[in-house]
C-alpha positions in Angstrom: 99.6 137.9 108.2 99.3 134.8 105.7 96.2 133.4 108.1 94.5 136.7 108.0 94.9 137.1 104.1 93.7 133.8 103.4 90.9 134.0 105.7 89.7 137.4 104.2 90.4 136.0 100.7 88.5 132.9 101.5 85.4 134.6 102.4 85.6 137.2 99.5 86.1 134.1 97.2 83.1 132.1 98.7 81.0 135.6 98.0 82.6 135.9 94.6 81.6 132.4 93.7 78.0 132.8 94.9 77.4 135.6 92.7 79.9 135.3 89.7 79.6 131.7 89.7 75.8 132.1 89.3 76.2 134.7 86.6 78.9 132.6 84.8 76.5 129.5 84.9 73.9 131.6 83.5 76.3 133.0 80.5 77.0 129.4 79.7 73.4 128.6 79.3 73.2 131.7 76.9 76.1 130.5 75.0 74.3 126.9 74.8 71.0 128.2 73.8 72.2 131.2 71.5 74.9 129.2 69.6 78.3 130.8 68.7 77.5 133.7 66.3 74.6 134.9 68.8 76.8 134.5 71.6 79.4 136.4 70.2 77.3 139.4 69.7 75.7 138.8 73.2 79.2 139.1 74.4 80.0 142.0 72.3 77.2 144.0 74.1 78.3 143.1 77.4 81.9 143.8 76.6 80.8 147.4 75.4 78.9 148.1 78.6 81.9 147.0 80.5 84.0 149.5 78.7 82.4 152.1 80.4 82.7 150.2 83.9 85.1 147.4 84.6 88.2 149.4 85.6 87.0 152.5 86.2 84.5 151.0 88.8 87.2 148.8 90.4 89.4 151.6 90.8 86.6 153.5 92.7 86.1 150.3 94.7 89.6 150.3 95.7 89.5 153.9 96.6 86.5 152.9 98.9 88.4 150.4 100.6 91.2 152.4 101.3 89.6 155.5 102.8 86.8 153.3 105.0 89.7 151.2 106.3 91.8 154.1 107.0 88.7 156.1 108.7 87.9 152.6 110.9 91.5 152.3 111.8 91.7 155.9 113.3 88.3 155.3 115.0 86.7 158.4 113.8 82.9 158.0 113.2 82.6 161.3 111.4 85.4 160.1 109.1 83.9 156.8 108.4 80.3 158.4 107.5 82.3 160.7 105.3 84.6 157.9 103.4 81.2 156.0 102.9 79.4 158.9 101.7 82.3 159.9 98.9 82.5 156.3 97.8 78.7 155.8 97.1 78.6 159.3 95.7 81.7 159.1 93.3 80.3 155.8 92.0 76.7 157.1 91.5 78.2 160.2 89.5 80.3 158.3 87.3 77.8 155.7 86.7 75.3 158.3 85.5 77.8 160.0 83.3 78.7 156.7 81.4 75.3 155.4 81.3 74.2 158.6 79.4 77.1 157.9 77.0 76.3 154.6 76.2 72.6 155.5 75.8 73.4 158.2 73.2 75.9 155.9 71.2 73.5 153.0 71.3 72.1 153.1 67.8 75.5 153.7 65.9 77.1 150.7 68.2 74.1 148.6 67.1 74.6 149.6 63.3 78.3 149.3 63.0 79.1 146.5 65.5 75.9 144.3 65.6 75.1 145.1 61.8 71.3 145.6 62.8 69.5 148.7 64.2 67.2 146.4 65.9 69.8 145.9 68.3 69.6 149.4 69.6 67.4 148.7 72.2 69.8 146.0 73.5 72.7 148.5 73.6 70.8 151.1 75.5 69.4 148.6 78.0 73.0 147.3 78.9 73.4 150.8 80.3 71.8 149.3 83.6 75.1 147.3 83.9 77.1 150.4 84.1 75.2 151.2 87.2 75.2 147.7 88.7 78.9 147.8 87.8 79.7 151.0 89.8 77.4 150.2 93.0 78.8 146.8 92.9 82.3 147.6 93.1 81.9 149.9 95.7 79.9 147.4 97.8 82.8 145.0 97.5 85.3 147.5 98.6 83.4 149.0 101.6 82.5 145.3 102.7 86.2 144.7 102.9 87.1 148.0 105.1 84.2 147.2 107.2 84.9 143.1 107.6 81.5 142.4 106.3 82.6 140.0 103.8 81.0 137.2 105.6 77.8 138.5 105.5 78.0 139.8 102.2 78.8 136.1 101.2 75.8 134.8 102.7 73.7 137.3 100.8 74.9 136.3 97.8 74.6 132.4 98.5 70.9 133.0 98.9 70.6 135.1 95.9 72.5 132.8 93.7 70.0 130.1 92.7 67.6 133.0 91.7 70.2 134.4 89.7 71.1 131.6 87.9 67.0 130.6 87.3 66.6 134.3 86.0 69.5 133.7 83.3 68.5 130.4 82.2 65.1 131.3 81.7 66.0 134.1 79.7 68.4 132.3 77.6 65.8 129.5 76.4 64.1 132.1 74.6 67.0 132.2 72.2 67.2 135.7 71.9 70.1 137.9 72.4 67.6 140.5 73.8 66.1 138.2 76.2 69.4 136.9 77.3 70.6 140.8 78.1 67.7 141.5 80.0 68.2 138.5 82.1 71.8 139.4 82.8 70.7 143.0 83.9 67.9 141.5 86.2 70.3 138.8 87.6 73.2 141.9 88.6 70.5 143.9 90.0 69.2 141.4 92.5 73.0 140.6 93.6 73.5 144.7 94.1 70.4 144.8 96.2 71.3 142.1 98.3 74.4 143.1 99.2 73.1 146.6 100.0 70.9 145.2 102.3 73.9 143.9 104.6 75.8 147.3 104.0 72.6 149.3 104.9 72.3 147.2 108.3 75.7 148.2 109.3 75.2 151.9 108.6 72.0 151.9 110.8 73.5 149.9 113.4 76.8 151.8 114.0 75.0 155.2 113.1 77.1 155.8 109.8 74.5 157.3 107.8 75.5 158.3 104.0 75.4 162.2 105.2 75.5 164.1 101.7 75.3 167.6 103.1 78.1 166.8 106.1 80.9 166.1 103.6 83.7 168.8 102.9 85.6 169.5 99.9 88.5 168.1 101.5 86.5 164.7 101.9 86.1 164.7 98.0 89.4 165.7 97.1 90.5 161.8 97.1 88.4 161.4 94.2 90.4 163.9 92.2 93.8 163.0 93.6 93.3 159.1 93.5 90.0 157.8 92.3 89.8 160.0 89.2 93.4 159.3 87.6 93.1 155.4 88.8 89.7 155.2 86.9 91.5 156.9 83.8 94.2 154.3 83.8 91.5 151.7 83.6 90.2 153.5 80.6 93.0 152.8 78.7 92.7 148.9 79.4 89.1 148.2 78.4 89.1 150.1 75.5 91.8 147.9 73.9 90.2 145.1 75.3 86.9 146.0 73.4 88.9 147.0 70.0 90.6 143.7 69.9 86.9 141.9 69.9 85.6 144.6 67.4 88.6 143.6 64.8 88.1 140.2 65.6 84.4 140.4 64.8 85.2 142.1 61.4 87.8 139.7 60.3 87.3 136.5 58.2 84.6 134.2 60.0 84.3 137.3 62.3 81.1 136.1 64.1 81.9 132.6 64.8 85.5 133.4 65.6 84.2 135.9 68.0 81.9 133.3 69.5 84.8 131.0 70.0 87.1 133.6 71.6 84.1 134.7 73.8 83.8 131.3 75.7 87.5 131.4 76.6 87.1 135.1 77.4 84.2 134.4 80.0 86.6 131.6 81.5 89.5 134.4 81.8 86.8 136.8 83.3 85.8 134.6 86.1 89.2 134.0 86.9 90.4 137.8 86.9 87.3 138.4 89.2 88.6 135.9 91.7 92.1 137.3 91.5 90.8 140.4 92.0 88.8 139.2 95.3 92.1 137.9 96.8 94.0 141.2 95.9 91.0 143.3 97.3 91.6 141.4 100.8 95.3 142.3 100.7 94.5 146.2 99.9 93.4 146.8 103.6 96.3 145.3 104.9 98.6 147.2 102.9 96.7 150.4 103.5 96.8 150.1 107.2 100.6 149.0 107.3 101.7 152.2 105.0 99.4 154.7 107.1 101.4 153.2 110.3 104.6 153.8 108.4 105.4 150.0 108.7 107.0 149.8 105.0 108.5 146.5 105.7 105.2 145.1 106.9 103.5 146.4 103.5 106.4 144.7 101.5 105.9 141.5 103.1 102.2 141.7 102.5 102.9 142.4 99.1 105.3 139.4 98.3 103.0 137.0 100.3 99.9 138.2 98.7 101.8 137.7 95.1 103.0 134.0 95.9 99.6 133.1 97.3 97.5 134.6 94.0 100.1 132.9 91.4 99.9 129.6 93.2 96.2 129.6 93.4 95.6 130.9 89.8 98.4 128.6 88.2 96.4 125.4 89.8 92.8 126.6 88.7 94.3 127.5 84.9 96.1 124.1 85.0 93.0 122.0 86.0 90.5 124.3 83.3 93.0 124.0 80.6 93.3 120.6 80.9 89.6 119.7 81.4 88.8 122.0 78.6 89.1 119.7 75.6 86.7 117.0 77.5 84.2 119.2 78.7 83.8 121.1 75.1 83.7 117.9 73.4 81.2 116.5 75.9 78.8 119.4 76.4 79.5 122.3 73.8 81.0 120.2 70.5 79.9 123.7 68.4 82.4 125.4 70.3 85.6 122.8 69.7 87.6 125.6 68.0 87.5 127.6 71.1 89.6 125.3 73.3 93.0 126.6 72.0 92.3 130.5 72.5 90.8 129.2 75.8 94.2 128.0 76.9 95.9 130.9 75.7 93.4 133.1 77.4 94.1 131.0 80.8 97.9 131.4 80.6 97.3 135.3 80.2 95.2 135.2 83.5 98.3 133.7 85.2 100.4 136.5 84.0 98.0 139.1 85.2 97.8 137.4 89.0 100.8 139.5 90.3 99.8 142.5 88.3 96.4 142.2 90.3 98.2 142.8 93.6 100.7 145.3 92.3 97.7 147.3 91.2 96.4 147.5 94.8 100.0 148.2 96.2 99.9 151.3 93.6 96.3 152.4 95.3 97.9 152.0 98.7 100.7 154.1 98.1 98.4 156.6 96.1 100.6 156.3 93.0 98.0 156.5 90.1 101.0 157.0 87.7 101.8 153.5 88.0 98.7 152.3 87.2 98.5 154.8 83.9 102.0 153.6 82.9 101.1 149.9 83.4 98.0 149.6 81.9 98.9 151.8 78.5 101.6 149.3 78.0 99.0 146.5 78.2 96.6 148.7 75.8 99.2 149.2 73.2 101.2 145.6 73.1 97.3 144.1 73.1 96.2 146.3 70.1 99.5 145.8 68.2 99.6 142.2 68.7 96.0 141.7 68.1 96.3 143.6 64.7 99.2 141.7 63.6 97.8 138.0 64.6 94.5 138.9 62.3 96.6 140.5 59.6 98.0 137.0 59.5 95.0 135.3 59.9 95.2 133.6 63.0 91.6 134.5 64.2 90.4 133.8 67.9 93.7 132.3 68.8 95.7 134.8 67.3 94.0 137.2 69.6 94.1 135.1 72.8 97.8 134.9 72.1 98.1 138.8 71.8 96.1 138.6 75.4 99.4 136.7 76.9 102.0 139.0 75.2 100.1 142.1 76.7 99.5 140.7 80.1 103.2 139.9 80.5 104.6 143.3 79.2 101.9 144.7 81.7 103.5 142.5 84.6 107.0 143.6 83.6 106.2 147.3 83.9 104.5 147.0 87.1 107.3 145.0 88.8 109.8 147.4 87.4 107.7 150.1 89.2 107.8 147.7 92.4 111.6 146.1 92.1 112.6 147.3 95.6 109.3 146.0 97.5 109.6 142.7 95.5 113.0 141.6 96.7 112.9 139.3 99.5 114.7 140.4 102.6 118.0 138.4 101.9 118.2 139.6 98.6 116.9 143.0 99.7 119.8 143.0 102.1 122.7 142.7 99.7 121.7 145.4 97.9 123.7 148.9 98.0 
């Protein structure tokens, strides 16, 4: 079980490092050329777009992994085609709704958050990130279920140099708009490369997207699992966005936001990597639960958590120790970003077990667990961030708020899965 998990997670990690690593390198280039104040605004625009996508899209991606993996396990070709159609269809519908909402709000967001109506076009263009966010999440989920992670990784490795070149070239213009357009073009390139892999699979296996062949029952999973799970994500991202908006309006807000944003980019890449490993466990959890092998599912849960915590803690430790020297050498203007970065890395370690527990809730079709855990995170983050800013702690205070909120969220998820988290010896002693 552990070999299978590590094998799938390793391939997924290669894929993520190729795509997200290139994007992250491009973001660092933007940080260098834009400077702290403009980079903070660039990150806020990105976060505003992600407000409409991140957890909602990831929830649909996890739903796609579950239903496609179950269809493959049953060996029913028609069910696989229907599962693929529902997965893509739900993502397209949701992305169009959220993209339209962001377009409608572009001007007031530019004025209220950016302080300039000139940024309205940039906010409007970021709606294209909504589309790539949803489609990319579905592609990742489907690739896991169809065991096409290796091919997806190869596609991302091929596009990675071009992705970085696009973002670097845009960043050299030293303009927020150009930096955003470069990020949009780069992410569309990734999505198109990944779709080639999945389109080839559908053609070779005779599994087309059959829009007219799906039934109401096929779409029922969206209302029973996908939509509630997505709503739980919509509790989390607005809290993150609000904490950044509050920081932007605090004393020295623009500079503090820039310092926080650098650390938050490192946290985001860690969270994405954790999601990759957690997603690798989801098909195994779903298959075990479908077979009624509850102990196998519990064992997969415990081993996945142990693996992810060890890897995340190791990476966070290395990054935390290297940050002071790296920032002093390559980005001295971001010297005040080191302490917030270290706190944000600590919050990522606390989030590591939660990412696995979220997938367990998806496999169990228990969206209420995700709603409860994410609500606890949102309330804790907003409360702790507001208090920190009231006390004048700036970027560091908000970063500490993230660590507090992540810990509270973990406690809630662990409480909802306390039986499965007991190791066999401890479970045998329970009444």
